[in-house]
C-alpha positions as CSV (number, residue, x, y, z in Angstrom):
1,M,100.8,81.9,298.6
2,S,97.3,80.4,299.2
3,S,97.4,76.9,297.5
4,D,93.5,76.8,296.1
5,M,94.3,80.6,294.8
6,V,97.3,79.3,292.3
7,E,97.0,75.6,291.7
8,N,94.4,73.1,291.4
9,G,94.8,70.4,294.4
10,S,98.1,69.7,293.1
11,G,99.3,69.6,296.3
12,E,102.7,70.3,298.2
13,N,104.8,70.3,295.4
14,V,103.2,72.7,293.7
15,R,103.6,75.3,296.5
16,D,106.7,74.4,297.2
17,L,107.7,75.1,293.2
18,I,106.1,78.4,292.9
19,D,107.8,79.6,295.9
20,E,110.9,78.5,294.7
21,M,110.0,80.0,291.1
22,L,109.5,83.5,292.9
23,A,112.3,83.4,294.9
24,E,115.0,82.4,292.0
25,D,116.9,85.3,290.4
26,D,118.2,83.4,287.5
27,F,116.2,83.8,284.3
28,D,116.9,79.8,283.3
29,K,116.2,78.5,286.3
30,R,113.0,80.6,286.8
31,S,111.8,79.1,283.8
32,E,112.4,75.8,284.2
33,L,111.0,76.0,287.7
34,A,107.7,77.2,285.9
35,D,107.6,74.2,283.4
36,K,107.5,72.3,285.9
37,V,104.5,74.0,287.9
38,L,102.7,73.9,284.3
39,S,103.1,70.0,283.9
40,I,101.5,69.4,286.9
41,D,99.1,72.2,286.7
42,R,98.9,73.6,283.5
43,E,96.8,76.2,284.0
44,N,98.2,77.7,286.8
45,P,98.5,81.5,286.6
46,I,101.3,82.3,288.4
47,A,103.5,79.8,286.0
48,K,101.6,81.2,283.1
49,Y,102.9,84.7,284.0
50,T,106.2,84.1,284.7
51,K,106.8,82.4,281.7
52,W,105.6,85.5,279.7
53,Q,107.5,87.7,282.4
54,L,110.4,85.9,280.6
55,L,109.6,86.4,277.0
56,D,112.0,89.3,275.3
57,E,110.0,92.5,274.3
58,N,108.9,91.0,271.0
59,E,107.9,88.0,272.1
60,S,106.2,89.4,274.8
61,M,104.0,91.6,272.4
62,E,103.1,88.4,270.3
63,Q,102.1,86.4,273.1
64,V,99.9,88.4,275.1
65,S,97.2,85.6,275.0
66,L,99.6,83.9,277.3
67,L,99.2,87.4,280.1
68,R,95.3,87.2,279.2
69,D,95.2,83.6,280.3
70,S,97.0,84.5,283.8
71,V,95.1,87.3,284.0
72,N,91.5,86.0,283.8
73,I,92.8,82.8,285.5
74,L,93.7,84.5,288.6
75,R,90.9,86.8,288.2
76,S,88.5,84.1,288.6
77,S,90.4,82.4,291.5
78,I,90.4,85.6,293.4
79,E,86.6,86.5,292.7
80,S,85.9,82.6,294.0
81,H,88.1,83.2,297.1
82,E,87.0,86.7,297.7
83,E,86.9,86.5,301.7
84,N,90.4,84.3,301.5
85,V,92.6,86.3,299.4
86,D,96.5,86.6,300.5
87,E,98.3,89.6,300.1
88,E,101.2,87.8,298.0
89,T,98.3,86.8,295.8
90,Y,96.5,90.0,295.5
91,T,99.7,91.6,294.9
92,T,100.6,89.1,292.0
93,Y,97.3,90.1,290.5
94,L,97.6,93.4,290.3
95,A,101.0,93.0,288.9
96,M,99.7,91.2,286.0
97,L,97.5,93.7,285.5
98,A,99.5,96.4,285.3
99,D,101.6,94.5,282.8
100,F,98.4,93.6,280.6
101,T,97.3,97.2,280.7
102,S,100.6,98.6,279.4
103,I,100.8,95.9,276.2
104,L,97.3,96.4,275.4
105,Y,98.2,100.0,275.2
106,F,101.1,99.7,273.2
107,K,99.4,97.0,270.8
108,G,96.8,99.5,270.0
109,E,94.1,98.0,272.0
110,K,92.9,101.5,274.0
111,D,89.8,100.3,274.7
112,A,90.4,97.1,276.1
113,A,93.3,98.8,277.8
114,F,91.1,101.4,279.3
115,K,89.1,99.0,280.8
116,A,91.6,97.2,282.4
117,A,93.3,100.5,283.5
118,Q,89.9,101.3,285.5
119,E,89.8,97.8,287.1
120,L,93.8,98.2,288.1
121,I,93.1,101.5,289.5
122,D,89.9,100.1,291.3
123,L,91.9,97.9,293.4
124,D,95.0,99.6,294.1
125,D,96.5,101.3,296.8
126,D,99.9,100.8,296.4
127,G,100.2,103.5,293.3
128,F,100.5,101.1,290.0
129,I,101.8,103.6,287.4
130,Q,100.9,101.7,284.4
131,G,97.1,101.9,285.3
132,R,97.1,105.7,286.1
133,I,99.3,106.2,282.8
134,V,96.9,104.3,280.3
135,Y,93.6,105.8,282.1
136,Y,94.7,109.5,282.3
137,S,95.9,109.8,278.4
138,V,93.1,107.1,277.0
139,L,90.8,110.2,278.9
140,I,93.3,112.8,276.7
141,E,92.8,111.0,273.4
142,R,89.0,110.5,273.6
143,G,88.6,114.6,274.5
144,E,86.9,113.8,278.2
145,Y,88.7,116.7,279.6
146,Q,86.8,117.4,282.4
147,R,86.4,113.5,283.4
148,V,90.4,114.1,283.7
149,I,90.3,116.8,286.0
150,D,87.8,115.1,288.1
151,A,89.6,111.9,288.3
152,V,93.0,113.3,288.7
153,E,91.6,115.6,291.6
154,A,90.2,112.2,293.3
155,D,92.7,110.0,292.7
156,I,94.8,108.5,296.3
157,C,98.2,108.7,294.6
158,E,99.9,111.9,292.8
159,T,101.5,111.0,289.8
160,P,103.7,113.1,287.3
161,V,101.6,111.7,284.4
162,G,98.1,112.7,286.3
163,G,99.5,116.0,287.0
164,Y,100.5,116.6,283.2
165,C,97.4,115.0,281.9
166,R,95.1,117.6,284.3
167,A,97.2,120.4,282.7
168,I,96.4,119.3,279.0
169,A,92.6,119.4,279.9
170,L,92.5,122.6,282.2
171,L,94.6,123.8,278.7
172,E,92.0,122.8,276.0
173,L,89.1,123.6,278.1
174,G,90.1,127.0,277.8
175,G,90.0,128.4,281.4
176,E,92.3,130.5,283.3
177,A,95.8,129.9,281.6
178,D,97.4,130.2,285.1
179,D,95.7,127.0,286.5
180,A,97.2,125.2,283.3
181,S,100.8,126.5,284.4
182,D,100.2,125.8,288.2
183,A,99.2,122.3,287.0
184,V,102.4,122.4,284.8
185,L,104.3,123.5,288.0
186,Q,103.0,120.9,290.4
187,A,103.7,118.1,287.8
188,I,107.3,119.4,287.7
189,S,107.5,119.3,291.2
190,L,106.8,115.4,291.6
191,D,109.9,114.7,288.9
192,P,111.7,117.6,287.7
193,D,113.4,116.0,285.3
194,M,111.3,114.0,283.4
195,A,109.7,117.5,282.4
196,F,112.8,117.8,279.8
197,Y,112.9,114.6,278.3
198,V,109.0,115.1,277.5
199,T,109.7,118.1,275.4
200,D,112.6,116.8,274.2
201,I,115.0,119.4,275.4
202,W,117.2,116.3,276.7
203,T,116.9,112.9,275.0
204,L,115.9,110.0,276.6
205,D,118.7,107.2,276.7
206,E,118.0,104.3,278.4
207,S,121.6,103.3,279.1
208,E,122.3,106.6,280.4
209,I,119.3,106.8,282.5
210,E,120.4,103.0,284.0
211,E,123.6,105.2,285.1
212,M,121.8,107.6,286.9
213,F,119.6,105.3,288.8
214,D,119.7,101.8,289.7
215,D,115.9,101.6,290.7
216,D,114.9,99.4,287.5
217,M,111.2,100.4,288.2
218,Y,111.5,103.8,288.0
219,I,113.4,104.1,285.0
220,D,110.6,101.8,283.5
221,S,108.0,104.2,284.8
222,L,109.8,107.1,283.5
223,I,110.0,105.7,280.1
224,M,106.8,104.6,279.8
225,Q,105.4,108.2,281.3
226,T,107.7,110.2,278.8
227,F,106.6,108.2,276.2
228,V,103.1,108.6,276.4
229,L,103.4,112.5,277.7
230,T,105.4,113.5,274.7
231,D,102.9,112.0,272.2
232,L,100.0,113.9,274.2
233,W,102.0,117.3,274.6
234,S,103.1,117.2,270.9
235,S,100.0,116.3,269.2
236,S,99.2,120.2,268.4
237,D,101.7,123.1,268.6
238,E,99.7,124.9,271.4
239,R,100.2,122.2,273.7
240,L,103.9,121.8,272.9
241,E,104.8,125.6,272.9
242,F,102.6,125.9,276.6
243,L,104.6,123.3,277.8
244,S,107.9,124.3,276.4
245,S,108.0,127.7,277.5
246,I,107.6,126.9,281.1
247,V,110.1,123.9,281.3
248,F,112.6,126.0,279.4
249,T,112.1,128.6,281.9
250,F,112.7,126.5,284.4
251,G,115.5,125.2,282.7
252,Y,117.2,128.4,282.2
253,L,116.9,129.1,286.4
254,T,118.0,125.6,287.2
255,G,120.9,125.4,284.9
256,R,119.6,122.2,283.2
257,V,118.9,124.3,279.6
258,T,122.7,124.4,278.6
259,E,122.8,124.9,275.1
260,P,124.1,128.6,274.3
261,E,122.1,128.9,271.4
262,D,118.8,128.1,273.6
263,L,120.2,130.6,276.4
264,A,120.6,133.2,273.9
265,A,117.4,132.5,272.2
266,F,115.2,132.7,275.3
267,E,117.1,135.8,277.0
268,E,116.3,137.7,273.9
269,K,112.6,136.7,274.4
270,Y,112.8,137.6,278.1
271,K,114.8,141.0,277.1
272,N,111.4,141.7,274.8
273,A,109.3,140.7,277.4
274,G,111.0,143.1,279.7
275,C,111.8,140.7,282.4
276,L,115.4,139.9,281.4
277,D,116.7,141.8,284.5
278,E,114.6,140.1,286.6
279,M,115.2,136.6,284.8
280,R,118.9,136.7,285.5
281,E,118.9,137.8,289.0
282,A,116.3,135.0,289.9
283,R,119.0,132.4,288.0
284,D,121.8,134.0,290.1
285,T,119.8,133.1,293.2
286,I,119.0,130.1,292.4
287,H,122.5,129.4,291.5
288,A,123.9,130.5,294.4
289,M,122.1,127.8,296.7
290,Q,123.3,125.5,294.1
291,A,127.0,126.6,294.9
292,D,126.0,126.5,298.3
293,G,125.4,122.7,298.1
294,K,121.6,123.2,298.7
295,E,119.9,120.1,298.0
296,Q,118.5,120.1,294.7
297,D,114.5,119.1,295.7
298,E,115.2,122.4,297.7
299,V,116.8,124.2,295.0
300,D,113.8,123.3,292.5
301,E,111.3,123.8,294.7
302,E,112.4,127.7,295.3
303,A,112.7,127.9,291.5
304,L,109.2,126.7,290.6
305,L,108.1,129.2,293.5
306,L,110.0,132.3,291.5
307,F,108.8,131.0,288.4
308,K,105.1,131.8,290.1
309,D,105.7,135.0,291.6
310,M,107.4,136.5,288.2
311,R,104.3,134.6,286.6
312,D,101.6,136.1,288.9
313,R,103.1,139.5,288.8
314,G,102.9,139.3,284.8
315,L,106.3,139.3,283.8
316,F,105.8,137.3,281.3
317,S,102.8,138.6,279.5
């Protein structure tokens, strides 16, 4: 890491301590190393950020000023040394900014969070999801639907939160219902399980998720996207009913909806719509693929295609 980006002329000792701190897995030892750095360079942004990261959830919310200082100090250093910013420093700044964006949003400082999210998206080529979650959700909350659509379509990173927010925007603008449902189907294709948490068909239990996934970043992303999207889709009955009808049908086809009363209710709905036989046939096709050991991605893709085909033929009208 470039020395003059993270210290104030403190010499090799600080650089060595920072490298050791970043490589340390033990939280107590990492905190001690951060304290050593700060005893030499009390405004060191990397050490300040490390101290903030080691706080528990409640403390991190209360001491957001520590994170704010880290962001402001490192931003200033980066702007002063724009021609010589090394990759590690730049990546660290993006991580700081991502955390800052999230914490401001959940503290209710939506305007400040939106501003930080804009900066993160402008700087980020690696798909930091926090900036996109905050950016799109605040635009939806403000009712800036066309801006959401334009931003998602221009985004270099395709994300579930972008897809779902684009679907809300299309639905709210009152265009073709198929456009909004296509956006939902595209969002589902990016993370098929997330839709079931957003609609509360499945309950998001972090301990259960940790048993399913080893990637902590995936867990954090799933939790944050689900929390925000649940609020956005639940803000009106029309939104939630629109999303739920699609997700339940996808769940019926793929076996993700298993409660007998839910299955009975939807089969009655399909019967009244005159498409129960076709739905059962499509479900059996998907279940046969599962029984043959097909990869889940392939199964889900086929289910989405079958759904779209039946919808295009007016079976759900």
